[in-house]
C-alpha positions in Angstrom: 17.5 -3.7 -14.1 18.0 0.2 -14.0 20.2 0.2 -11.0 23.1 2.2 -13.0 20.6 5.1 -14.0 19.7 8.2 -12.1 16.1 8.7 -12.1 14.4 12.1 -11.1 11.0 13.6 -11.2 10.2 16.9 -9.4 6.6 18.4 -9.8 7.1 22.4 -11.0 6.6 23.7 -7.5 9.3 21.6 -5.8 11.7 22.2 -9.1 11.0 25.8 -8.5 11.7 25.7 -4.7 15.0 23.5 -5.5 16.2 25.6 -8.2 20.0 25.5 -8.5 20.3 22.7 -5.4 21.1 19.1 -5.9 17.6 17.5 -5.4 18.7 14.4 -3.3 20.6 16.5 -1.0 17.7 18.9 -0.5 15.4 15.7 0.1 17.6 14.1 2.9 17.7 17.4 4.3 14.1 18.0 5.0 13.0 18.1 8.4 9.9 17.7 10.3 8.1 15.4 12.7 9.0 11.5 12.1 6.0 9.5 11.2 8.0 6.3 10.8 11.8 5.0 11.2 13.3 1.8 10.0 17.0 1.1 9.6 16.8 1.7 6.0 14.1 4.2 5.7 12.4 6.9 7.2 9.1 8.9 6.7 8.3 12.5 7.9 6.1 15.3 7.3 7.3 18.8 6.1 5.7 22.0 5.3 6.3 23.7 2.0 4.8 27.0 1.2 2.2 26.3 3.4 1.5 22.9 2.0 2.2 19.7 4.1 3.8 17.0 2.5 5.4 13.6 3.6 9.0 12.4 2.4 9.8 9.0 2.6 13.7 8.5 2.2 15.7 4.9 1.4 19.2 4.5 2.5 21.2 1.7 1.0 20.2 -2.2 1.7 23.2 -4.5 2.5 23.7 -7.6 0.5 23.7 -9.8 3.8 19.8 -7.8 4.1 18.9 -8.5 0.7 20.0 -12.4 0.7 18.4 -12.9 3.8 15.0 -11.5 2.9 15.2 -13.6 -0.5 16.2 -16.7 1.7 13.0 -15.9 3.8 10.8 -15.9 0.8 10.2 -12.0 0.7 11.2 -9.6 -1.8 13.5 -6.7 -0.3 12.8 -3.1 -0.5 15.7 -1.6 -2.0 14.4 1.8 -3.0 11.4 4.1 -3.7 11.0 3.1 -7.4 8.2 0.4 -6.8 6.1 2.6 -5.0 6.7 5.3 -7.4 5.5 3.2 -10.3 2.5 1.8 -8.4 1.3 5.2 -7.2 1.7 6.4 -10.9 -0.2 3.4 -12.3 -2.9 3.2 -9.8 -3.9 7.0 -10.1 -3.6 6.7 -14.1 -6.4 4.1 -13.2 -8.5 6.1 -11.4 -7.9 5.0 -7.8 -7.5 7.5 -5.1 -3.6 7.3 -3.7 -1.3 9.6 -2.4 -0.3 12.5 -5.0 3.5 12.3 -5.9 5.0 15.6 -6.0 8.8 14.3 -6.4 11.0 11.0 -6.7 14.3 10.0 -7.3 17.1 7.4 -7.2 20.6 7.2 -7.9 23.2 4.6 -7.0 24.7 1.6 -8.6 24.5 -1.3 -5.9 21.7 -1.5 -3.4 24.2 -1.0 -0.6 24.6 2.3 -2.3 21.1 3.3 -3.4 19.6 6.8 -2.3 16.0 7.3 -3.0 13.2 9.4 -1.8 9.4 9.8 -2.7 7.4 13.1 -1.5 3.7 12.9 -1.7 1.1 15.4 -0.9 -0.8 14.7 2.7 -4.1 13.5 2.1 -5.6 15.5 4.9 -7.6 14.9 8.1 -8.8 10.8 7.9 -9.5 7.8 9.7 -8.6 4.5 8.4 -10.8 1.6 8.2 -9.0 -0.3 10.9 -10.2 2.6 13.0 -13.7 2.9 11.6 -14.4 -1.1 12.1 -12.9 -1.3 15.6 -16.3 -0.9 17.3 -18.6 -2.6 14.5 -19.3 -5.3 16.9 -20.3 -3.5 19.3 -21.6 -0.5 17.3 -22.6 -1.9 14.1 -22.7 0.6 11.0 -25.9 0.7 8.8 -26.3 -1.9 6.4 -25.9 0.2 3.6 -22.6 1.8 4.8 -21.2 -1.2 5.4 -22.0 -2.9 2.0 -20.7 0.6 0.3 -17.3 0.2 2.1 -17.5 -3.6 1.4 -17.8 -3.0 -2.2 -15.4 -0.5 -2.4 -12.6 -2.3 -0.7 -13.1 -5.3 -3.2 -13.3 -2.9 -6.2 -9.9 -1.5 -5.1 -8.7 -5.0 -4.6 -10.0 -6.1 -8.1 -8.5 -3.1 -10.0 -4.9 -3.2 -8.2 -4.7 -7.0 -9.0 -5.9 -6.5 -12.6 -3.2 -3.9 -13.0 -0.6 -6.5 -12.1 -0.1 -5.1 -8.8 0.2 -6.8 -5.4 0.2 -4.4 -2.5 2.3 -6.9 0.1 0.9 -5.0 3.0 -2.8 -5.0 2.2 -4.6 -4.4 5.7 -7.5 -2.3 6.5 -5.2 0.1 8.3 -4.0 1.3 4.7 -7.3 2.4 3.5 -8.1 6.0 4.3 -11.3 7.6 4.4 -11.1 11.4 4.4 -15.0 11.7 4.1 -18.2 9.5 3.4 -18.6 11.2 0.3 -14.9 10.4 -1.2 -13.7 7.3 -2.4 -11.1 5.6 0.2 -7.3 6.5 -0.4 -5.0 3.5 -0.6 -1.5 4.2 0.9 1.9 2.4 2.0 2.6 0.8 -1.2 6.3 0.9 -0.4 6.7 -2.9 -0.8 4.4 -3.2 -3.9 5.2 -5.8 -6.5 4.5 -5.2 -10.1 4.2 -7.9 -12.1 1.9 -8.9 -14.9 0.1 -11.3 -14.6 -0.1 -11.3 -11.2 0.4 -15.1 -9.7 -2.0 -16.7 -7.6 0.1 -16.8 -4.4 0.4 -12.8 -4.6 -3.5 -12.8 -4.7 -3.6 -15.1 -1.7 -0.8 -13.0 0.2 -2.9 -9.8 -0.3 -6.4 -11.2 0.3 -5.2 -13.1 3.2 -4.0 -10.1 4.8 -6.7 -8.0 4.1 -9.2 -10.8 5.5 -6.9 -11.3 9.0 -7.3 -7.5 9.3 -11.0 -7.7 9.2 -11.3 -10.7 11.4 -12.7 -8.9 14.2 -14.7 -6.5 12.4 -17.9 -8.2 13.1 -18.3 -9.1 9.2 -20.9 -12.0 8.4 -21.0 -15.0 6.0 -23.1 -12.8 4.0 -20.7 -9.9 3.8 -17.7 -12.1 2.9 -19.6 -13.9 0.1 -20.5 -10.3 -1.2 -16.9 -9.3 -1.2 -16.0 -12.7 -3.4 -18.7 -12.0 -5.8 -17.8 -8.2 -6.2 -13.9 -8.9 -6.4 -14.9 -11.3 -9.2 -17.7 -9.7 -10.6 -19.6 -13.0 -11.0 -22.2 -14.8 -8.4 -20.5 -16.1 -5.3 -21.8 -19.6 -6.0 -20.0 -20.0 -9.2 -16.8 -18.3 -8.0 -16.6 -20.8 -5.0 -17.3 -23.6 -7.3 -14.7 -22.7 -9.7 -11.9 -21.3 -7.3 -12.8 -23.2 -4.0 -9.1 -23.7 -3.6 -8.1 -20.1 -3.8 -10.2 -19.1 -1.4 -9.5 -21.3 1.1 -5.9 -20.8 0.9 -6.8 -17.0 1.4 -8.6 -18.0 4.6 -5.6 -20.2 6.0 -3.6 -17.1 5.2 -5.6 -14.9 7.3 -6.0 -17.5 10.3 -2.3 -18.5 10.4 -1.7 -14.5 10.8 -4.4 -14.2 13.2 -2.8 -17.1 15.5 0.7 -15.5 15.3 -0.7 -12.4 16.4 -2.3 -13.7 19.3 0.9 -16.0 20.3 3.2 -12.6 19.6 
């Protein structure tokens, strides 16, 4: 635990811009279009010296909400720390993620935490959810589909090998900035960092991913290619050795799908 220690990292351009200021006050005073707002978290875009950034600001979480999440089997998000650590670890591994320009956290208790994460805008993009939406009616080329499928499988494998569970592992969080560039993985604010990663976290991530791709028109052969690429082994061997794992992944996907249809 590092709850009582103040943590602050500012890139040189931010440090220069905020020289003589309290970084936390400056981060919470930023204004711009709000991209998302929840009770304890707000994300907004802002401009600095002609460049576009996003700041994600976390406010304190009550003990009631902490225990409510734990009783529901969910790990509460109490600050920007996990996302910062996950982004830095994945960037070190060579995966494309938003570039961190600033991070800070202070406070002794979750209810008193104040934290922020500032990242560079990735630029014009489309999410895989948007790209795949029309695939059932307008299928992509076989080569393009295979390339994207292999890339997503590679990201999933490297993420999990690094001991990171995304916890919101859906197609909408994979961004394509161009067909020539690797995909960008975003929204790691709920990321769990735990090595080795327990089986249930792999089921959670891959089940969520499969759920988000259920209406993308993927064939059985596509799914088997994913399995083989993710495990780096022939799919027959993988399914023979891990049948239970992949059955649980499919079951989670179908539960999420049925829940969405009922909602």
